[in-house]
N, C-alpha and C positions, 0 to 999 in steps of 0.2 A: 201400798196399793194391793196387798195380797188378799184383802177382804172383799174383792170385787168379783168373786167367782160367780155369784148369781147374776150380776150385770153382764158378764161375758157370756154366760149361757143364754141370757135373753137376746143379746145382740147376734150371737151365732144362729139362734133359732129364727130371728127376724130376717137374717141374711138368706137363709135357706128358703124361707117363704117368698121373699122378693125374687129370688132366682127362679122359682117355679112360675111366678107371675110373668116374668120376662121371657122365659124359654121359648114360647111359641113365636116370638117376634125375631129371634136371632137369625133364623135361616134367611128371612127377607132382608134383614140388615146386611148380612154377609153378601147377598147378591147385589144389593145396592152399592155396597162398598166395592165389589169387584168390577161392576159395570159403569159406575159413575165417579166415585171418589175413593180410590184405593187406599189412601193414606189417612183417612179421617176416622177409621174404626180401630179400636183396641179392645179385644175380648179377653186378653190375658195381660197381667202386669209385665210379663216377659217381652211383650211387644214393644216396650220402650226402646227407642233407638234401633228399631228393627227395620233395616233398609232392604231386607230380602223380599219384602212385599213388592210386587210389581204390577203394572197395568197390562199384563199379558192377555187379558180378556177384552181389552178395549182396542179395537181396530179403527173404528170411526168414533171420534171424540165429540160428536155433536151433543150428546147428553151431558158430558162434563162441562162443555162451554155453555150449554143452556142453564145448568145449575149456577154458573157464575153470573149469567145475565139476571137470573132471578135474585141472586144474592145482591147484586149491584142495584137492581131496581128497588128492592125493599129497603136497602140502606139509603139510597138517595131520596126515596119517597117518604120514609118515616123518620129517620134520624140522620139527616145530612150534617156533615161536619162544617160545611161552608156557610150555613145560615141558621138562625134560631129555629128550633123545631118544637120547643115546649115553652110554657109560661105558667108560673105559679099563681094560683088564685085561691081565694077563700070560699067557703061554702055559703057565705052571705053575699048576695048580689048587690045589696045596698052598699056594703063596705067596699066591694070591688070597684064601684063607681066613684068612690071618694078619692080626691086627688092625692092626699097624703098616703092612703093605703095603697093606691095604685103605684105611686112612686116607690114605696117600700117593696111591693111585689116585683116590680121591674128590676130593682136592685138585687133582690134575692135570685131572680131568674138569671140575671147576668153573672152572678157569682157561681151559680150551679153550672151554667154552660161553660164558664172558664174552668171550673173544677173538672168537668168531664173532659175538656180539651187537654188538660194537663195530665190526666190519668190515661190508662190504656183502654178506655171504654170504646173508642172508635176503632180500635184494632180487634176488640172482642166481639162487637156487635155483628160484623159481617159473617163471622163463623156461626153465630147463633142463627142468622137468617139462612145460611147455607144448610146447616144440619136440619133445621126445621123443614125446609123445602124438600130435602132429599129423604131423610129418615122419618119425618113427621114429629120429631121431638128434639129438643136441644137443652143444654144445661150450662149454667154459668154461675159462679159464686161471686158476690160483690162483698168484699171484706174491707175493714178499716186497714189503713196502711200508714206507717209513720212517715213515709216520704211523700207519697202522692195523695194522702188523705183517704182515698179509696182506691182499690185495685181489683180488677176483674180476672177471674181464672176460668178458662173454658175447659170443659171435660169432653173427651172423645166418646163417641157412641160405643157402647159395649163395655165401658169401664165403670158404669154406675147403674144403680137400681133405684126406682122411685115407688112411692106409695101415695095414695090419695085418701082424703077424708070423706065424710058423708056428703059434702058439697061438691065433690069431684075436683077439689083443689089439691095440688101436690103439697104434702106436708111431711113426707119422709124421704130422705135422700141418703143413700149409702154408696160409697165408691171405694174402689181398691186401687192402690197405686204402689209404686216401689220407691224406696229411698235408700241411699247409701248409709252405712254406719256413721260416717262423719256428719252427714246432714241430720241424721236422727238425733245425735248428741247435741248438735248446734241448735236444732229446733225445739227440742223438749227438755234439754238440760241433763246433765250427768246423773242427777238424783232420781230422775224418772225412768231411765232406761235400764233394762235388765243386764245382768253381768256379761252375757255373751256378746252383747252389743258394745259394751265398754271395752271388752277384750279385743274385739275386731277393730275398734276405733284406735286403740293404743298400739296395735300391732301394724303389720304391713297389709292388713285386709280392710282398711278404712273405706274402700270403695265397693265393698261387697254389698249387694242389693238385698233388701228385706221388704216384704210385703206389709204395707200399712193399710188398715181399713178405717175409714172415717164414716160416722153415722150421725145424722142430724134428724131428730124426731121430736114430737111434742112432749113437753114435760107434764106428766100426769099429776105431779104434785104442785104445779104452779098455782099460786094464790094471787089474784089480781089486787087484793086488798092490802097485801104486804108490799112495803117499799122495795122496788127493784134493786137487787144487788148482784154480786157475783154468783150467788147460789140460786136465788129465786128468779129464774129466767123462763121465758115462755117456751123456748126450744132448747133441748139438751144436745150438746155436741161431744162425741166420744171418739178419741183416736186410740186404736189399740194395735199391737203387733200381732200379726196372725201367726199361728203355730203350724199351719198347713203347708208352708213353703219349704223348699229344699234348704235354704239358708238357715231357717229356724227349726228344721226338723229335729224333733226330740226336745225342743224347748216349749214350755207352756205359753199360751197366749198371755199377753201382758198389756195392761192399760197404760197408755202414755200420757193422756191428758183428758180431763173432764171439764168442759166449760159450757157456755150457753149463749144464746142470742135472744134479744128482745123481739126481733122480727125474723122471719124465715129468710136466711141469707142466700138462698138458691133461687135463681131465675130459671124456670123450667117451662118455656112455652111449648105448646103442642099445636100442630096445624089443624087437624080435624079429629075429634074424639067421638066415638060411637058409644052411646049409653054409658055403661060403667067401665069401659075400657080405661086402663091406666095409661097406655101409650097411644100416640096418635099416628095418623097416616097422612103422608104428604103427597105432592105431585110425583115424587120419585117412584112410589110404589104403583101409581096408576100407569106411568109410562114404562115400567120395567119390562112387560112383555114385548112392547115395540122396540125397546132398546136391545133386548136379546135377539129379536128377529133382524134388526139392523146389523148387528155384529155377525150374525150367521150369513146373511147375504153378502156383506162386505167381504167376508172370508172366501165365499164361493166365487165372487166376482174377481177378487185378487188372484185366486187360483186359475180362473179361466184366462185372465190377461197374461199371467205368467206362462201358461201353456201355449198361448198364441204367440207370444214373443219368443219364447224359448221352448219350442215343441220337442217332444221325444223324437229321436232319430234312429233309423236303421243304418248301422255301420257294418261293413264287411268284417268278418271275424279276423282276417289277417291284419286289420288295423288296430287290433285290441291293444297291442303293446307299443304302437307307434304314436308319436306326438301328433295331436289333433287339436286344432283351434277353431272356435266359433266366433272369434272376434271379427268385426268388419274389416274387409280387405286382407284377411289372413290367407295365406297360400299353403294348402295341404298337398304336398307332392307325394304321389304313390304310383306304383305300377298297377296296370289293369290286369286282372286275372283272366288271361286269354283262354286258358283251358276251360274255365267255367262258362265263358261266353260262347266258345265253340260248341260245347256240349249242348247249350241251350239252343243255338242256331240249328244244329243237327237235329235235335229233338223236334223243333218246330217244323223243319222241312219234312221230317219223317211223318209227322201227323198229317200234313196235307197229302203226302204220297200214299199213306195208308188209307186215307179216305177215298182217294181216287181209285186205288186198287179194289176196295170194297165195292164201290159203285160199278166198276168194270165187271166184277164177278156176279153182281146182282142184275146184269143186263137181261131184260126179259127176252124170250125166244122170238116173240113177234117183232121186236125191235131189231133183231139181227137179219131179217129178210130184206132184200133190196127194195121190194115193193112197199115195205112198211116205212121207208124213209120219205115221209111226207113233209111239206113245208111247215106244217104246224103240228106239234106234238103236245098232247094234253095229259099224258100218263104221269104217274107218281115218280117214276125213275127219272124222267126227263127233268122235272122240276127239282129233284134232289141234286142232279148234276149241275143244273144252272145255279142253285143256291150255293153249293160248295165252291164252285169256281168264282162266284161273286164275292164270297167271304175271303177267298184267297187274294183276290185282287184288291179288296178294300184294306185288308191288313197290310199288304205290301205298300199300297198307296199312302197309308197313314204312317208308315215307318215304324210299325210295331214289331216287325220281325227283328230279332236280335242280330247284330252284326259284329264282326271282328275288325277292330281298327288295324290299318296297314302300318 
């Protein structure tokens, strides 16, 4: 496989072009992952078995539950497992109305539905509906399987790149995944793997992960007039070991398998596509601003409720090192600081006395004459005295003057 340098260069160039095409969508996908479906996105092969990702941005999970409702609705409405949802027919309406043809078509339909039921199709389809609704695009490979006849493989958003043809149909698919040295040897055979993979497999490093890139794209050399065989396929599939990973650092890229498909094996539905866009938009991107606002207000409401239930408190400094409990029914025993209270009481009494002294010193001369002592006084000084005395009586009556317990 050492003469495939040109093919590897072509695949690496194609991968870079597809990355540029997808790059503007990634920030939105990351937000959708953070706020709706935290565990359905993988932007790096190292995200495999990565349980460090958390839903710490989700406070109100209404959007997450709504995505599941959408997923369940599409599943039960389009492809329910409990009842027949498809029927095989021919392109000839006359033949379809023939009893013998009808009977044969019903039998084929029954066999296909049984085949779907025995495979993992009904486990893979809900993920397709979920990703399509949240991210606007989903992908799934339907491949032949020696045990189940067919088997479906879902791919996480962010782990693949796609390209479309002139009709706007997806016909290029490239994904990046990781496999252990043991699984690489088992999948591709010892004759197809490079020496450093063999060495890792035979030593105690058989579980070391390596990045594998798979690309499915149209075969430019396909000839429809030639009998289909293992070489003349409509679509080419290439698996190669990437050289840009830490495990393969210093080792050249290496092609592991070249095969093909008569039909494009990837199901890649998109929710809503605008003009020549490669990727679609779903209800998730439409609801994203409201989802962010919901999380923001939920956070503020939670903070307000917490402050109401457990408000900040002013505690005397002499209780700083003492045991203090806010539990219901708790008894916090402490001595009252009498000195501080006495100072406050003295200061309050002094304020009232100081005010009375100022008013006495400010007594007008005409008010000091006996003949000026009339039943009704309308001067400023008289009303100032009346106001000050009233305030003193009100404060005392309301119990606002500090006191010293006996």
